[in-house]
N, C-alpha and C positions, 0 to 999 in steps of 0.2 A: 467650406468652413465647418458645416455640420459633421462631415466625415472626420475632419481633423479633431474636432472636439470629442466625438465619440471614441476615436482611437486613443486620444489622450486619457479619457476616463477609463478605458479598458486597461491600458498600460498601468495607470495609477492603481487600479484595483488589483491587477495581477502581481504587482510588486509586493514583497513581504512587508508586513506592518513594521517589522524590525528585523534586521539581519540576525538578531539574537534569538528570535522565536522560531520554534518548530512546532506549529499548531496542530498538525495531524501527521499520520504515518508516512505519507509520501511527500511531506514538506509543504511550503507555502504555495507552490505552483503545481502540485500534484505530479512532479516529475523526478523526485529524488534529489533535487539540487538544493544546495545551501549557498548563501552569499558569504559565509564565514571565510575569513582569511587566517592563515597560520594555525590551522588545526594540527594536533599532534600527528606525527608520522610513526613514531616508535614508542612503545610502552610494554609493560609486562606486569606481573602480579605485584612486584615491588618497585616498579619503575614508572614514573610519570602518572601515578594514580593520585588524584586529589583527595578522594575518599571512596569508600564502598559501604553500602548499607545492606545488611542482611534482609532478604525478602521473606515474608511469612510462608511462602510456598511457590510452586512453579507458575510460569506464565510466559506468554509470547507477545505481550503487548508492547509495541513500540512506544517509548516515552513521548508524551506531548509536553512541550516546554513553552512557557510564556512568562517572561520576566524572571522572577526568582522562584517560580513554582514549577514542579514537575509532576505530571499525572500518569499513573500506571495502574493496571489492575493486577490482581494476584489471587491464586488459590490461598485460602487461609482456613485450614481445617475443613469444616463442612460448608464453608461459605466461599463466594467470590467477593472480593473487596475492591473498592476504588480507593486509591491512596493518593495523597498530596504530599510531596516531599520537597523541602527547600533545596535550593542550589548549594546550601551549606551542608547538605547531607543529613539533615534532621527531619524526621517525620513530623508533618504538621497536623494531618488528620487521616482517619481511615474509616470508611463506611461500608457495611455489608450491602451488596446490591443484588445478590442472587444466592440460591443454594448451589453448592458445587456438585456436579455429577461426576460419574466415573470417566476417566480419560478414554477416548475412542481413537485408537491408533496413536498418532503423534499429537493429536489435538487435545486441548483441554478447554474448560469453560472460561479461562482467562486468556484467550488467544486474540480476540479482537482488540484493536487499538483505540485510544481516546482521541477526541478532537476538542479544541478549546478556542474561544475568542477572547480570552483574558477576563471574561466575566462569568462564563458558565463552562462546564465541561460535560461532554456527552460520551457515553460508551455503551457497549453491548456485551452481555454475558451469554454463554452458550445455551442456557436454559430458555432463552427467549427475551429476557428483560433488556429493554433499551431504556436508559436512564439519563436524566439531566440533573446536575447538581450545580450550585453556585461554586465558585472557586474557594469559598470559605467552608464548604462541606455541607451545605444545607440542601436537602432534597427538594427539587422543583416539580418533576413529574416522572412517572414510570409507565411504560407501555410494553406489553408482552407481545412479541411478534408471532407467537403461536396462536394468537387470536385470528390470524389469517389462515390457519390450518396447522395441524399438528406436524412437527418436524419429522421428516422421514429422509434422513441423510446419513450415509454410512459412517463418516468420520466426524460428525458433529458440525454445528453451525458456528462459523467464525467471522462473519461478515462485519467489516468496519463501515459504519455509515459515513458518508462524506458531507461535511459542512460547507455550504457555500452561501455567503451573505447571511440571510436570516432563515435559511431553510436547511433541513436535513434530507438527503436522498439515500435510499437503500434498495438493495435487491434481495428479495426473499425467494431463493431459487433452490428447490429440492424436488424429490419425486412426487410430493403432494401439491406443491404450489410453484408457479412461475410468474412472479409479479415484480414490478417496480413501484416504489411508494415515495411520495414526497410529504414531509411533515413540516409544520411550523416549528422551528427550533425552540421558540420560547415556551410553547404550550404542549407540544406533542400532538396537536390536532392534525388529522389527515387532511391534506390539501388535494391530493389526487392519488388514484391507484390505477395502474395500467398493466394489463396482461402483457407478458413478454414471452411469446411462444418460442419453443425450439422443437426439434424433431428427434432429439437423441433418445436412445433406448437404454434400458438397463441402468448402469451407473451414471451415464452421461448427464442426466438432469441434476445430479448432485454438484453444486457449485461452491467453490471455496474462495474464489476471487471476490473482490469488493468493487463497488462502483467508483468512478472518478469523474471529474469535470474537465472537459476540453474547452479551453479559451482560445479563440482565434477569430479571424474574419468570418462572419456568419454565425458565430457562436454566441454564448456558450451552449454546450450540449452535455447531457448526461451520457456517459459511456458505460454500458453494461457488458459483462463478459461471462458467458456460461451456456450450457446446454448446446454445444457445438457451434455457437455463433458469438460474434462481437457486434453490438448494435449501438447506434447513436440516437439520442432522444431529445426532444424539445423540453426545456425546463419547466415551462408553464403548464404543459398538458401530459407530457410523457409520450407524445406521438413519435413514432419511429421515423427517422430520416434516412439512415443507411444501415446496411447489414453486410458484414464480411462473410463471404462464402468460402467453402473448401477447406475449413480448418480441420475437419474430420474426413479425410479423403477416402478412408476405407470403411466408413460407418461403423467404427469400433464401438461396442456397447460399453466400454470402460473409459471413454474419452472425457474424463472430468477435468475441468479447468481450475487451476490453482493460481498460476501466474497472472499478473495484471497487465493490461496494455500500458505502453508508454505513450503519454499524450504531450505533444508540443504544438505550437501554433501552426506549423506547416507540415507536420508529419505525425501520424499515429502508427506505432509499431505493435502489432498484435501477435502474441505468442499463442501456441496451442498446447500440446502435450505429447508424450510418448513418441518422440522423434518425428512429430508432424511438422508442418511448415510454420515459418514466421512471416507475416505479411505486413508490408509497409505501404501506406497510401497517404495522399494529401487530402486532409479532411475539408479544406476550403472549397465550398461549393459541392462537395460530394453528396450524391443521392443514390438511392436504390441499392442494388446488389453490387458490392465491391468484389470484383473478380478480375481475372486477366483481361477481360473485354471492356472493363470500365477504365476510362482514361485517368481516373484518380489513383488507381493502383500503380505503385512504383516498382515493387519487386516482391518476389517470394523466395525466402532463404530456405535451404534444404533441411535445416534442423531447427529446434526450438528449445528454450529453457522450459522445464516442467513446472518449476515452483517460483524461481526468482524472476522478478520483472526486468525487462530490458531497461537500459539507461543510455542516454545520449549525451555526449560531450562534443560540441562543435559539429563536425561533419562525420562523426563516427558513432555507430550504435554498438553497444557492448552487451553480450549475452553470457550468462553464468549458469553452469550446470553444477553437478556435484564434483567440482574440481576443474573440469575444462572451462576455459575463459576465452571467448571469441570476440574479435573485433571485425565489424562489417562496415564497409563503405556506405554512407547514408544515401548517396546519389544512385549508386549502381547495384547495391546488394551484394557486391563481391566481398569474399572473405579476405581480410588483410592479414590476420594471423589467428592461430589457435594455440594456446599454451595451457599447461596445467598449473593450477594454484593448489592451495591446501585441500586435502581430501576431506572425507566425511560428508555428511549431508549438508546441503546449502538450502536453508529455509528463509533466511533474512534477505530483504531486498538490498541491492547495492545503493550507496549514496555517493554523490559527487560534490566536491568542494575544492576550490583553488587549484584546479587542474589535476586533482587526484581522485581516484575511485577506490572506495572501501568495500571489500568483498568478504563476507562473513561465513564461517563454517560453524556447524553445531559443536565441533570439537573444542571451541574456544579460540580458534585462530581467526584473525582478521588480516587479510592481505591488503597492502596498499600499493596500487598500481598507478604509474604515471600515465595520464591520458595522452594519446598520440597514436600514429599509425604504425609504430613499431613497439614491441613489447618491452616494458621496463618495470620490473617489480622493485619498489622502493624498500619494502619491509614486510616481514611476517611477524605479527604480534599475537601472543597467546596468553589468554587468561584461564585460570583454573575454574572454569565454569562451563555450562552448556548454554549455547547461544542460539535461540530461535528468533528473537526480536531484531528488527532493524535498528541499528544505532541512530541516535538523534543528535545532530550537531547543533550546538547553541552556546553562545557566550564564550567562544574560544575552546570549548570542550566537546568531547563525545560522551554522551550518556548511553551506556550499554546495559540493557536489561538482561541479565542472565537468569537461569533457573534458581540460582542461590543468592546472588547479590545484584544490586543496582550499582554500577561502576561509573564514577566520574573520571574520565581520562583527560588529563591536561593540567594546567596550572590551577 
């Protein structure tokens, strides 16, 4: 009976608070999935656009949506601002949260995404400021992560903190510092700080991925990805439980991680970079080194996405690179197909809803693919904008943050 009650509580918490909400960049369950039905399949600059709102500057922040409020960050002249926009397309408020620095490569100081619980909103700016505001636009607290050590990272810091229950979890991982941190979400007070060592050299300690939460039997765990390894940690102390090995098989000194792992209750899929491996393992009861000798490991696929996180629909895992789109059998790791989608750089994560997968290119194209073991592209939709942010599905629409506009796609 205790196990049944515990499992029921876990499922209740894992379910979205509402199918309409997209509270953080990887969605309600940290896996890129939305419970929305009937999302649009086809659109264009003048087709199926409910509204568009001019942004004050560039940004790659995935919109966080709760009820009738949308939260994004943006460059705005010399500042980075946190914005609240209504689902009617009207700006509600805008607050400066940091000074804007110069772009470094493709990154800018408005790259990290927001998280919200419907009462507060949290976000991070590239200069180090981690902030909490009420959803009405009142500042609650500010903490600068450079207090843990001056940033030393080639393309800037873009980590999105993960909100879980009443706590924030973040990884601060660059050439100067390699730590995981837990904060009280209401106050910003540090609850624990844990060293998270890696053995990468050169550029490898520079980490551009963000932490996430695995929920499943024996969990939840904090999943960190960077500096040649993916690791799982206890939420109350940060103590390490398992570590995925062999992600940098040639000890390449430029092996920096951008793509995030996919977490599902019975499978975690870990990408690497630069044509390295993709590793899948069962996290239930997993401990120690995850390698081919550990029974938890299921398969190692011969290639990897470099930036876009894997996504799972049913018994298939999908991988997206700059055009190539690959389907892999979840049980065996065998490739089912590999097809080309829209070219250009792919920097946004895939999302899945109602049996469809949305794959975004920086060129403004979003391909819609039918989930299944055979390839079927339903549509290619192009907006006159540059798209780095992951679209956010909510309320029957897709909210797409471009460098120029926030687009509401749908009715």
